[in-house]
N, C-alpha and C positions, 0 to 999 in steps of 0.2 A: 661679182658675185651675185648669184640669184635669190631673189625675196620668196620666202616661203609663208604660206597661207593655208588657214584651215577653211575648208569649204563643206565639210560635212561633219555630223557628231552623233554617236550612238551610246546609249547607257542602258545598263540593264541591273539596277540596285536595290538596297532594302528598302529605298524610300520613293521609288518610282522606275518604271521599266522603259521610259524615254526621257531624254534629255530635259523637256519642258516640264514634265511631272517632277522628276528628281529636283528642279531648281524649286518650282513651287512649294514642294514639301519642305523643302531646307529654309524657305525664306519664312514659312510658317511655324518654323521650329519644330516640325514632327519628326519624330525619332522611329527608326526600323529597329532598334534593339529591343529584345524581347527573350522570354525563356524559351529556350528547346525544348522540343517535345519528342526529341530521337529516343530510340530503344535504350540507350546507354545513359540517359539524362540522370538516371540517380546514382551512377557510378563516377560521377564526377563533381568536385568542389564547385567548380565555375558552370552554371547552369545559364548561362546568357550568350546571345548570339546576334548579329544582324542578318538575317537570313532573305534571300529571294523569294516571297511567299507566292505561292499559286503559280509557279513556274512549270509548265507543263511540257515536255520537249515534243511531245506528239501532236501539239498545234503548230509547231515550226518543222519537223522533219517526219519523213516516213517513218515508221517502225524500224524497220532493219538499219536504217540510218541512224536513228535516235539511239539504239543499242549497240552504236560502233563508236559512240562519241564519250568521252567524260565529262561530267557536268560543266567542267570548266570551258571546255570546246564548245559545248552546246551554247554557252554565255556568250562566247566572243562570237561565235557564227551568227547570233542574234545581233548583237550591238555593231557587227560590221555592216549587216545587211542594212541597219537603220542610217549608219554615217553613208554608207554609198548612195541610199535613196535621197537623203537629206542633200547630198551634195549635187545630186541630178545627174552623177556620171553615167554615161551609156559605156558599158564598157566592151560591148559588142563593136563599138565603133573608134575606141581608143587603141593605141599602142601597147598591149597588155606586158611589152617585153620592156617598157620604161615604167610600168608600176610594179612596187614591191609591198613586203608585209615585214613590220617591225614590231613583235608583242613581247612584252613583259609580263611574266610569272614568278611567283615565289616557289610553289610546291606542283605545280604542272597537274599531271593527273591524280591527284591526292586520293579522290573518293575510288577510283581503279585499282590503286596499288594496296588500298585498306582492304576493299571488299576481296583481292586476290590472296592477298595474306591470310585474310581470317579463314577462307574458304580452304586452304591448303595447310591451316593449322588443326583446324578439324577435321579434314582426311587428307591426309599425306598423299595419298594414291590418286587423289583428285586431280584433274587437269583444269588449268587456267582456261579462260574465254578466248577463243582464237585470236581476238585483237586487243588482247589484254596489254601486250609491251606497247602497241601503235597507239593505244588509249592513254597510257599513262606517261609517254616520254614527254619531257618539257616542251619541245617544239610542236608537239600535235597539233595544239590549236592555231599557230601560224601557217603549219602546213595544209589543214584543213582551209584556212581561209584561201591561202593561194588556189587549193584545187576546186574550191568551190567558185570563184570569180575568174579563173583561169589567168592568173597573175604569174608572169616567168621572169620578173625582176628579183631584185635581191629578197631574200627570205631570211630574217634573223630572229632570234629568239634570245632576250636577255633576261638571265635570271641573278637579279640583284638584289634579293630579299625585298623591303619594303620600297625601295628605289627604283624597282625594276621597269614599270611603266612608264615613268618620267624618263628615264635614260632611254628605253625604247621609242620614245616621242623626239626626244633631242637628236639621239642619233639619225632618226629617219630624215628629221630635218636638214642634216648635215650632208646627207646623203642627194637630196633635193637641191640644196644650196651649192653643191659642189659638181652637178652635174652628171651623179650617176643614176639619178631617177628623175622622172617628170612628178610621179606623185606617189604616194605611200600611204599604206592603211595600217595605222600606229596607233598602239593603246595598249591594254592590258586585260588579264582575265585573272580569277582566283575562284577556287571552291574546294577549300580545306576544312569544313566543318566536320572533321571525322574523330572518333572516339583517340586515337591516338595522337592526333594533331594538337587537339585540343589540351589533351593530358601533358603534351611535352612543353606547351606555353604554359600550362600551371605550375610547372617545377620551376620555370624562369621567374616566378612570382611578378609576373606584369599583366595580368588580368584583372579586371575591375571585382571589387566586391559588389554584390547586387545592393542597389537602394533600396531600404527598408520600407520608404513610400511608394516608391514608383520605378520596377526595374528598368523601364526605358529611359530613364533619366541616369542611369550608372557610369555613363562614360562622361567625365568634367573636365576636359582640359582647360588647365589654365586657374581651376578653381583650388581654393588650398584644401577643400575635401575630397581632391581627387585621389582615387586608388590605383587606377589602372586603365587599360585598354580592353575594348571589345572587338573579338574578331568577327570579320564579315566574309560576305562573298558577293561577287557580281563581277561585272565586265563594262569597261568602257573602250570604243575605238572612236579614232578621229580619220577622214581624208584629208591629207597634207598636199598641196599641191603646188608646183612653181606658179609665182603669181601673174606673171606674163602670160603663161598657158591656160589659168584660171579665168583671167579677165577677158582673154580671146573668145572664150567658150561661152561668156555671159554667166559664170558662175555667181552665186551669192557670197561672200566673203565673209566669215564671221569675226576674223582678226588673223593679224600677223603674229607669226613668232620670230621674235627679234632677238632673244638672247638664249643660251643654254649653257649652264655651267654644270661639269661634273666633276667629283673629286673622291678621294679615298682618304678617310682619318688616319689610317695606320696607328692607331693608338690603342683600341680595346675591342674584343669581337661584339660585345653588346653595350658599353657604355658610349654615349655618344662625345663628341668633341667639339666646343666653341670652335677652336680653330678649322677644323674641318668643315664645318657648316658654314660660317663664316667664308671660307674659301670659295666653296661653292658658289653661293650667292654673289661674291665680287667676281667670278670668273662670268656668271651669267650677266652682270651690268657690263662690264667690259667688253663681252662679246655683242651686247645689244648697242654698244657706245653711248650709253647715256648714265647719268649721275643718278644716285639713290633717290634723290629728291622728287625724280619724274615717275617713281612707282606709285600708285594711288589705293592699291590693296595688295595684300599677302594674304594667301591661302597658306596657313601653318600646315606643317607634318603633324603638330597638335596632337599625340597619340592618348594623352590623360596619365601618363606615368610621371611620377614624381620628378624624375631625372629627366627626362627627355624635354618636358614644357619649360623646365628652368633653363636648361641649356641654348634651346631654340629660342628663346627670350633674350638671353644674353648676346646669342650670335646676330639676330636681327638688330639689337642696338648697336653692336659694334658696326655693322655695315650701313644699315639702314635709318640709325636713330630713332627716335620714340613718337613720330609722328603720324605713321603710316597707320590705317586700321587692318587690323589682324583677325583674322576668325579661323577656328579649326572646325569643319563640317564632319571629323570623324565624331564628333559628340552626336551625330544623328545616323548617318550611314555606316558606322563602326570603320575598324580597319579591316580595309580589305588587300592587305600587304602587298602582292604583286600588282594588283589592280588599283591600289589607292591614288598613285601617282595620276593616273588617266582621269579615273573618276573626279578627282579635286580639281584637275585642268578642266574638264568640262563643266565644272561648276563655276569655275573663273571665267571662263567664255561665256557662261549663260549670264554671269556677274555684268559682263561687258555689254551685252545684246541688252539685257532690262535693265542697265544703270541701276542697280540694287547691290548691296552687300548680306550676303547672308550670317546668320550669326554664331556666335559659338555657344550652344545651348546648356544649360545645366551651370551657367557660373554663378552662382549664389554667394560665394563667399572669397573675396579678394585675397591674393597672396602676393605678400611683400615682394618674392622674389619673381614673380611674373605680373609686370607693373606697366604693360603697353595697353592701348585701345583694341580690346578683344572683341568689339561687336557682342557685348554681351545680351544674350538672351531673344531678344528683339532684332531682325533684318532691319536695313536701311533702306529706303526706296528714294529714287527720284535723286540720286546722288551724280556727281559728275566724275567720274574714272574713265580713263583711258588707257592707263598701262596698268597690267596686273603681274606680280610674282606667285609663283606656285613652289611649294619647298616639298621635298620628299627625301627622308634620312632613313637609313638602313642599318641593322645588323650587320656586322664587319666593317660597317664605316663607310658604306658606299652612298654618295649624296647626287641627288640630280635636282638641278632647278631651272623653271622653265619662266622665261618671261614672254609676254604677248600683248599687242597693242591694237586697239581697235582703229580701222581705216575706213 
């Protein structure tokens, strides 16, 4: 069985436009959550989001190309370019038939879909943009990555709501481990901050109430006064490679992916399950062939909703006990839905590199149901960590858990 390592990372997030800036801001407790300033702001109860500020697609793409890409695809391509550069991968001299793409997204081209429907509703006789369908389809980002880099290996899109990109990374690692690919670009992207999407989340009563003193502190995972999640946008991509091939070309190795567990709750379409989450965590440990005691840090799904945080706490305690530091970086970069798992896994890999633990921001009021070490408010530096776990749990009951080790 082949070993799988991470050699490249890229990230475009509400708190940083590259992995280093992302992690520095997470460690400083800086939040990317803010009030939206879109034209439909006064028509919504929730006015908060974690946005990628200042992103100009024309900096990254020619105008004609930018206009043919949904915002989510633009994000994914920029993060992929970063990851390939970080890996030092010269694709002109690699066997691109052995390199593929595995991407997760929850809503695909949500911005394109909304703009198209609005145009047709205002004028039923109007015609959509020529590339509307190709921009909106869920596999658009993965396909464009393959086209841009000339990759002709497997190209897969995983749409499992909030667990999409964790599953995309795990399945990519399996392809390499079992010999179906030598390298994969894997991760996730999301750009769903549209009027209809946010309204749909509102009616589920999952979105956070704005903090009266500081809107940026409105997402408070594991805190007794938590009121819900804050939606965000962004992309994170990784280059995964076979260990022996990466070592042979002298690549810098960030970490080895040693465990992946996926499960389905089959319990409820929205309510999380202790059993399902615990099963995914245990499957990841089994895959890694390590006991729970070897995990040094857990990046929690930690959405900030009353139910999720209590259920995840119970699942972690069932599988891993109470002695492992846990934090939710969603308190700062928001919930990126299909991109969350990949973004949080990048945060975990940076934690391994920097030997530092990012905090759970805005955790001011302890909750008796949430009684683990959540690294409250202040990050921890100069820690000794070798093995991390990253949890992603989704509406529909899908779970994806990743374990990585520093080598």
